[in-house]
N, C-alpha and C positions, 0 to 999 in steps of 0.2 A: 121349656124343656131342660132337663138336667142331664149331664153326662158324668159318668164316674170312670176315672182312669186309675188303675192300680199299677204302680211301677215296682218291679221285683228285680233285684240284682241277681244275675246268674252265678251259680257256684259250680254245680256239677250237672251232668246230663240228666240223671234221675231226679235230682232236686228240681230242675227246671220243669220236667214233665209233671211232677207231683203238684207244683204250684199252679201249673196250667189247668190241671184237673180240678183243683179247688176253685179256681175262677169259674170254670164251666158249671160246677155245682151251684154257684151263686147266681149264674145266669149272665152271659155276655153276648154282645152282638158282633164283635170283631176282636181279633187278637193282634196286638202290636208287639213284636219282639225285636230287641236290639241285642243280639248275641253273636257268638262266633259260629263257625261252620259246624263244629262238633255237635252242638245242641240243636242246630237248625233242622237237621234231618228228622229227628224224633218229633219235633213240633209240627213239621210238615205232614208227617204220617198221621198224627193225632188230629190236625185240623181237617185233613182230607176225610178222615173217617167220620168225624162229627159234623161235617159240613159247616165249619166255622171259618169265615174269611180271615186269613192270616196274612198280615202285612209284615214282611220280614225285612229288617234293616241290619245289614251285615256290619259288625263292629270288629275292628282290628285290635290287636293287643298293643297297648302302650304307644299308639301312634305309628306302628309299623305298617308299611304298605300292605294292602289286602292281596290275598290270593283267591282265585275263584273257588266258590264252595262246591260247585258241581252238583247242585240239587237235582235229583231225578224227577223228571216230569212225566206223570202218568197220563191217562186219557184226559183230554181237555175238560170234559164234563165232570171229572172227579178231582180236578186240581183246584184247590182253594188257597194256594199260597201265591202271593204277589211280592215280587222283589222290588222294594222301594228304591234302594240304591242301584244305580246303573251297573251293568256288567263291568268286570275288571278289564280295562283296555291297556294296561301297562305294556303288554307285549307289542301291541300295534304302535303305541306312541314311541317306545324306545327304538324300535326298528326303523321307523320313519325318520327319527332325529339323527341316528348314527349314519343312515343312508345319506341324509342331507349333508352331514359333516364329512362323509367319505372316509369313515374310520375303517381300518383293516385289522388293527391289533389293539386290544384293550383288556382291562380286567374289571370284574364285577365284585364289589364288596357287599356283603349282606350281614345283618345282625342275627342274633340267636333266635329272636321271635319270628323271623320271617321264614315262611315255607318256600324253599327254593323251587319246589315244583310249580310255583305260580308263574315262573318265567321259562318253563320247559319249552313251550311253543317258540319263544324267541330264540332260545339256544339252538333248537333244531333248525330254524331258518338261517341263522347266521353261519351255522356249520355247513349247511348246504351251499352257501355263497362263498365258502372258503376263507372266512374270517378266523383270525387267531384270537380265541377268547379264553381267559383264565378266570377261575372262581376262587374267592377266598372269604372265609367266614370271619367276622370281627367278634372277638371275645368281649365279654363284659369288662374285663380289666384290660383296657386298651394300652395303657402304659407298659404293662407286663408283656403284652403281645409284641409291641415295637421293640422293647428291650431284648426279647428273645430272638428277634430277627437279626439284630446286630451281634448277638452272641453266637448264633449258629451259622451265619453266612460269612463267606469269605468276601474279600474286596471285589473280586470279579462278579460274584453272585449279587452283591449289593448294587453294583453298577447296572447289571442287567435288570434287577428289580426296580431301580429308579427309572430306567427306560420304560418299563412296563407301566409304571405309575403315571406317565405323561398323559395317558388316556385311560380314564376310569369312570365307572358307573357305580354310584352309591345307592343301594336299595336298603334303606334303614330308616329308623325314626329320627326326627330332627335332633333330639338330644344326643344320640349316639353319633350322628354325623358331625355335630359341632366338636365333640371331644376327639373324634378320629382326625378331623382336619387339623385341629390344634396340634395334635401329637406329631403328625407327619410333617407339618410346616416347621415346628420347633426342632425336629431332628434332621432337617434338611433332606428329607427323602424326596421332596418335590421342588421344582424350580419355577421361575416365572413363565416358562413356556408350556406348562402343563395345562390340560383342559379336562375338567371333571364335570360329570353330569349327575345331579341329585334328583331322583324321581320319588315322589311321595304325594299322595292326595292330601295328607294332613300337614301342610306347611303354611303357616300364617305369615303376615308381613313382618312381625318381629323376628321370626325364625329366619326369614330371608335376609334381613339386615344383619343379623348376627353371623350367618354363614358367609356372607360377602365380606364382612369385617375380618373374619379369621382366615380367609383363603387368600392365595396368591394365584397368579396365572389367570386363566379364563375359567369362569364358572357358569354353568347352565343349570337352571332349576326348573323342573316340570312339576306342576301341581294342578289340582282341580280348582276351577274357579266358577263363580256363579254370576249371572248378569245382575247389574245394579242399575236401577232406573236413573236416567240422566237428570230428570227433574227432581231436585232435592226434596221439594215439598211433597212428592208422591212416593218417596222411598218407604215410608212407614205405613202405607195403605195398600192392602190387597183385597180389592173389591170392597165389601162392606166391613172388612176386618182391619182393625188398626193394631200394628205391631209395636211393641215397646221400643223406644228409641235406642236402648242399649243393645238391641238385637239387629235393628235395621240399619244402623250406622256402621259401615265397614271399618271406620277408624276408631270405634269405641273399643277400649281394652277388653271389656267383657265379651264383645262379639269376636274379637281377635282370638281369645282363648278358648272359644267353643269348638268342640270336635265336630267334624262333618256329620257324624252319626246323630248327634243331638239336633243339628239343623234339620235333618230328615225326619226325626221324631216330631219336631214342631210342625212341619208341613203335613205329616201324616195325620196328626190330630186335627188340623184344619180340614183336610180332605174328608175324614170320617164325619166331622161335624156337618159339613155340607151334604154328605150322603144321607145322614140321618134326617136332616132337615128336609131334604127332597122326598124321602119316603113318607114323611108326615104330610107334606103338601099334596102328594099324589094319593093319599089315603090308602097306601098299600103296606102299612106297617104290619109286621109279623111279630107277635109277642114272643119273647124269649123264654122258653121253658127251661127248667133246671135239667142239665144233662149229667149223666154219670158215665165218665169215660172208662172207669175201671171194669165195669161189666161188659162181657162179650156181646150180649144181646141188646145193648143200648141202642136206641133209635137215634139217628142224626136229626139235626134241626131242619125242619121243613122250609124255613125261610132263608136258609143259607145261600142257596143259588141266586135268589132274587137280590139279596143284599150284596152278594159278590158282584153281580152285573151292574148294580147301581154304583158301586165303588169304582169299577173298571171304566164305566162310561163317564164318570165325573173327572174333574181335574181341578187343580188349584195352582195359582201363581204365588209362591211363597218365598221363603228365604233362599231356597235352592233353585229358584227359577220355576219353570213349568214342571209340575209333578203330574204325570199321566202314565197310563199303562198301555202297552202294545198288546197284540193278540196273544203273544206267548206269556203274558203276565209280567213282563219286565219293563223298567223305566228306560226309555231310549235316550233321554236328554242328558248329555254329559259334555262338558267343555274343559279342555286342559289349556292352561296358560304356560307359555315358555318364556322364561326370563333369562337374561344373560348379561355378563360383563365383558369388557374388552380385555385383551392381554395386558399385563402389568405387574410390577413388583409391589406397588403401593397397596397397603392394607386399607380397607374402608372405602374403596372406590365405588362409584355409582353403578347401579344396575338399571336396565331398561327392558321393556317388553320386546321380544323378538318375533313372536307370532303366537298363534293359537291352533288348537287341533280339536276336531270333533269327528265322530265316526261317519258323518254324512259327507262333508266337504273335504275332510282330511286336513292337511297342514295349510295354514294361511299365514304366509310370511317367508322370509328368506333367512336361512341359517348358514349360508355359505361360509365355511371356515377359511377366511382369507384376510390377510392384512394388506391394506392399501395405503399407499403414500400419495404425494402430490402427482407423481408420474403415473398416468393411466395409459401410456402409449401401448398400442396393440389391442386395447379394449374397444369393442364395437357394441354400442348400446342401441337398443330398439326403442324409438321414441314414438309415443302416440300423442295425437293432438286433435283439436277441434278448431275448425275455421271460424275466426271471430275477428273482424276488423276492429282496430288496427294491430291486434296482437299477432295473429297468424293469418296470412293471406297467400294465395297462389300467385307467384310472380312470373312463372313460366310453365306452360303446359304443352309440351311438344309430344306428338303421338310417337309412341315407342320409346320414350325416354322418361326417367323418373321426374316427377313434378318438383319444382323448386319453390321454396316458400320464403316469405319475408315478413317483417313485423317486429313489434316490441319484443315478444318472447323469443322469436327466432334469433334476434340479435344477441339476447342474453345467452341462449344455448350455444350459438356460434362462438361467442367470446369465451365461454367456459371450455368448449372443446379445444380452442387454441391454447388456453391457459393450462389445462390439465393434460392435453395430448390425446384424448380419445376421439373416436369417430362415431358417427351415428347414422341410423337409417330411420326416416320419419314416415309415418303413415297417419291417415285420418281415422278416428274411431268409426266403426261400421255404422252405428246408429246416429252419429253426429251429435251426441249428447255428452255433457260433462259427467253425468252419472248420479244415480239416486238409488237408495235401498229398495229392493223389491219385496213382495209379500213373503217369499221363501227365505229372506235374509241375504240373498246375493245382491250384487250391484251390477248395473248396466253402464254403458257409456265408457268414457275415458277411465274412470275409477275402476270399473269392472275389468278393463284390460290389464290393469296393474294387479288387481286382486287375483285374477286367474293366471298371472305370470306370463301373459302374452306380450307384455312390454316391460322395459326396465325403467323408463322415465315417462312422465306425462307432463306436458307443458302447453299452456294456452292462457286465456284470461281466467285462470284457475285460482279461486280464492281458497284460503286456508280456513276450514270450518271444523268444529269439534267432531261432527259425525264422520267427516272424511278422515280425520286424524285417527279415528278408531280402527280403520282398515288399511290405511297407507301412511307412509312417512312423508314429511314435507321438509324442504330446506327453509332457511330463514327467508322472510319476505324480501323481495327485490323491488317492490313498488307498492305504495299505499292504495287502498281500495275504498271507494265510497259509492253509495247508491244515488242515482240521478233519475231525472224524469225528462222524457222527450215529448214536446208538445208542438203543435202546429201554430205558427203565427197567425194572428187575426188579419184578415184581408183588408187592404186599404180600399177606401171608396172615394170616388171623385166628387168633390163638393163644389157646386157652382158658386156658393156664397162663402167660400173660404176667406175672401178679403174682409168679411165682416167679423171673422173669428177673433182678432186681437182685442175687440171691445165686446162687452156683454150687451145683450139686447136692451136692457134697461138704460145703459149708458148712451146707446144710440138714440133712444127715445128722448133722453134729457138733452142731448145736443140738438136734435130737431126742434124741441120745444124752446131751447135757448135762441136759436136762429129766428123763430117766429116772434119771440118776446122782444129781442133787441130790434128787429125790424119795426115792430109796432112802436117802441119807444122813440126810435129815430123819426118816424113819421109824425108822432105827436109833438116832438120838440120842434120840428120844422113847421108844423102847422101853427104852433103858438108863436114862433119867431121865424117868419119866413126868411129865407136867405135872399140876398140881392143878386139877381141874375143879370148876366150881360145882355146887352141889346142884341136881339135876334136869336137868343137861345131858345131851342125848342123843347128842352128838357123840363119836365114838371116834377114836383115832389109829391107824387101820388103814393098811396100805400103799396101798390105793386112794385114801383120803382125802389122804394125803401127796402122792401123784402129782398129784391134782386141784388141790391147793392150790398146788403149784409151777407147774403149767401156767397156772392162773388168774392168779397174780401176774406171769407172763411176758407174758401178753397184757393186763395192766393191768386185770384184772377182780376182783381180790381173792380171798378164800377164806373158808371157814366154820370151820376148825379153829383154836382158839386155842393158840398155842405160847408158853409163858411162861418156859421155861428159857433161861438165858443162852447156852448153846452153840447152841441152835436159832435164837435171835434173831440171833446173829453170822452164822450160816450164811445166814439169809434176807436180812440186810442186804447181804451180798456178792452174793447172787443178784439182788436188786433192782437193784443198781448195774450188774451185767452185763446184765440185761434192758433197762435204760434205754439203755445204749450200743448194743446190738444193734438195738433198735426205732428209735432215732434214725438209725442208719446205713441201715437198710432204708428208712425213710421218705424220706431224702434221695436214695438211689439210685433209688427208685421214681419220685419226681418228675422226676429228670433223665432217666430212661429213657422216661417217657411224653411228655416235652416236646421232647427234642432227638434222639430216635432217628431216624437217617437210613438210607435204603436203601444199603447198601454195594455199590458197583459195582467189579467187578474190573478194568475198563479205565479208566484215568485219564490216559493219554497215548498218543501214537503208538507209543512204544516198547512199551507194554503190548499194544497191538493187534497189533504185528508178532510178538511172542513167542508169542501164543496161536493155536490152530488150531480151537478149538471154534466160534467165531463167524466164518463166512465174510464177507469184505468185498470191495468193489470200487468202481469209479467209472464215469463216463461214458466209453464207448469212444471212443478217438481224440480225447479232449479235452486241454486244456492240463495238467490234473492227471495224466491218464494218461501223457502224454509226459514230464512232470516225474518221475514215479516210475520210468518206464522208463529214462530217461537216467541217473538216479542209481543205479538198481538194477543196470544193466548196466555201470557204470563201474568198472573194476577198481581204480582209485585212490581210490575213495570209502572213507573211513575208517569211517564209520558203517554197520554191517551192517543197520540198520533197513530201508533202502530195498531192499536185495537180498531180504530176507525178505518185504517187502510185495509186491515185484514177482512173486515166485514164487506168491503167493496170487492176485494180480490177473490174472496171465497164464495161469491154468489154462485148458486147452482153447483156447489162443490167444486168451484174453480173453473168450470167449463164455460161460463158466460163471458168473462172478461179476460181470460188468460189465453195465451197462444202456445204453440208447440215449439216454435223456433223464434229467435230474436229478429230474423229478417221479416217474419210475418207480422211481428209487432210494429216494426218500423213502417211497413206498408200500410198497416191499419191506421197509424197516426197520419200518414201523408194523405190518405184518401177518405178519412172519416173523422168523426168526433170522438177522439180517443187519446189517452195519455199512456205512454209506455214506461214502466219502471224497470230500470236495468242498470247495468254497470255504467258509472258516470263517464269513464274514459272512452268507452265504446260509443256512447251517445254523443259526446262532444265531437268525436271524429265524424260521426254520421252527419251531425248538424253543419259542420264546417265544410264538408265535401258534397253537400246537397246542391245540385245545379240550380234549383229554383230558390235557394235561400229561404225555404219555407218553414224551417225548424228553429226552435230555440230550446235550451236546456236549463233546468234548475236542479239543485241537488243539495246534499248535506256536505258541508265542508269538513266535518269531523271524520277522520279515517279510523274506523273501528276494526278493520281487518286489513289483510294485505294479499298480494299475489305471491305464490310460491311455486316451486317445482316439486311435483309429486313423484315418489319412488315406491317400490314395493315395500311392504311392511318388513322391517328388519333388514333392509337392503344394505349391503356393505359399502355402497357408494354414498350413503347419506352423510356420514361423518366427513367425508372428503368434500362434498359439495357445501356443507354448512360450516364446519369448523375452519377449514382451510381457506374458504372463500367468502366468509360472512361480509366483511367490509367491501370486498370486491363486487359482490352481488348488488349491494345497495347503491354503491356509486355507479355501477354499470347501468342499473335500472333507471336512475335519474337521467344519466347522459343519453341513454337510448330514448327515453320519453321525450326529452326536449328536442332531440334530433328529428324525430318523427313529427313532432308538433310543428317545427319550423318548415319541414318539407311540405306537409299538408297545408299549412297556412299559406305558404307562398303559392302553392297550386291554386288554392281557392281564391286568393286575392288577385292573382294574375287573370283568372277566368272572369271575375267580377269587373276588374278594371278594364279589361278589353271590351266589355259591353258598355261601360259607362264613360270611357275615354278619360280616365283620371289616373293614368299611370304615373305621372310626375308627382302628384300629391301623395299617392299611395307609397311610392318609393321613399319619399321624405319621412312619412309616418313610420315605415318599417325600419328606417335607418335610426330613428330615435327610440324605437321600442324593440329591443333585441330579444325579449322573452314574451312573445305574444301568447294569448290564451286561445284555446280551441272554442270557447263559448262565443257563438256569434252575437248573442245579445249583450254580453258584458265585456268583450275584449276591447283593449284600448284602441286598436286600429279599426275595429268595426264601426266605432262612433265617427271617426274621421271619414270613413268611407261613406257613411250615410250623409254627412254634410256635403261631401264631394258630389254624391249622386243627385242631390237636390238641384 
């Protein structure tokens, strides 16, 4: 099937209408227009009259922010115009941002091409709230405009004007904004304590960098953004359609320079192609007759309504994200990104993402306009946590009093509170989960509490992951993280023939054969050359006595038959030497076997776990470990096949067969069943060393690919204080806290075991020589000596 698309540049209203009529005479199935509001109304009337689906993409002038077109909507059955670009939400976004910043007085600058009526709703609302707002139009010749201010204003007026410029909103195209900022900075109209907001949908990364480079003080930039797939290999694929790499790569210069209107045109073409293809598959195609829109009695297209419904029901995931239409014919999907810098006089300082805004959930992030220093005295933070031994545990739970907590993470939080001077209130997440994204895009658990601003800080065994960093901020890691496996030790069995274990069965058979052979040789030698017996001796040199004599000498018990011939004595001397060597070897092997015999476990690493299928294993469903294995297991470029094998086991029955809902359930499943639990190595080591039955052992990956961090609200003003001021403090504190808890828990476990086995003295000497014990029961230096002691 072939599609023909004709692009016409708009010039005047009548010209646009005439071009559209010419297209209808040729025969069209749908009309796509990317024009301004002036011509949009006439095309809407024409499309409604001829029943031609009209996909309207509003285009602004020279990159200037859009104003609402205000297209009139007739009866829904007669309305054939669909708005591809979402409604203009600039009024809502600006109002939310200045409310967050708590501005009461500011000025709005706008350029010649912007229709100031576009922010009339915003001006009405701020006026009702009693804010002092001034408006000023920026002329094309900015230098002449600034020069005129200095020429006409007195010193007092210039000072008042400078004070007004401390808080300003710029509604203009990026090129005008750059020139305007350059002029006001060079003429010293603004100082380092100013804060300006630039809002425009059409601002790319290059514009952002240039605006930041030219400005001083604090700068906030609000622009429209589109979701980019996290998987780089999937960025250029939209269903069965492959997009050019110059368009799908957000860092490509060509993609950077494209206007948003052109991106929506691209997605609209994809949407129409899918709609036409669906009509052909359903065999409901309506041939397009030539229409004459100039005649008054022209009949509309009979298939227009069917085609319109097919387009509205369809959807496409393109360069602008999800393109779909609501009942009112508009596209509801729009996201704004809020970027910002800190205060400072330095030009070219960095910029970071402060938050995002959409019409459904509103603002996600904290824009509190506040400068913080090391001293946070008087600040009370609300801290959310999840109980996870040994990171966060309840130390005291008295009825009627707040719970008290202890653990790795609590020690870090308490030390930070003492260092920075803040106080905190701590509570457990309602669903006792760390948090995962839901179907509607929201988050639950600890992360959800931060996203919905019910907590200021989140702390527990919380790992720093890319998905979590998209919605919350993290401090620098205070302790390394690795994945481990908890398994149950194989049970020891009592063997009645353990004394035979030092030698192999074949060696025992050879020894028995040697006893018989030597006994036979001794008998033959005595038979050929009988010994001289004393008078009255009752001992005879029979075969039985010879065998008994050889066996008795082998077990070092002697014999009763005197052998005096030289040949017999040489034979017995060699036999005694042989018996001495065998007995010595047996004694040494038996001592080693009884003292250092260890239970051999077939699984000693994650690789061993992934290669076997006898022991099922899993983790906590929708946890960070689950996502970590899923991402690596489904990545076709991952060289190590270990994760793909693990993912096949973990994902059995969509994850419901081998996974659990909480870590405690996984530990119990290991203890009482044939199961291996994949989880945080530090948590598993703590569980293994504090198990009363000593029935667990752990294996894991020694490479730390992530770390534990403190989570904060997105754009939180406390992030810089926690990270920059306390980076080295956090890492040193994390290690000290880790070893302190390991020593405490190791002493407890060893004291419990030693009291049962009565080896306190030897245990004390071992701990005295090993100051840094490991939590791993199977590999720790003192656990080996304990096993020797317990034998």
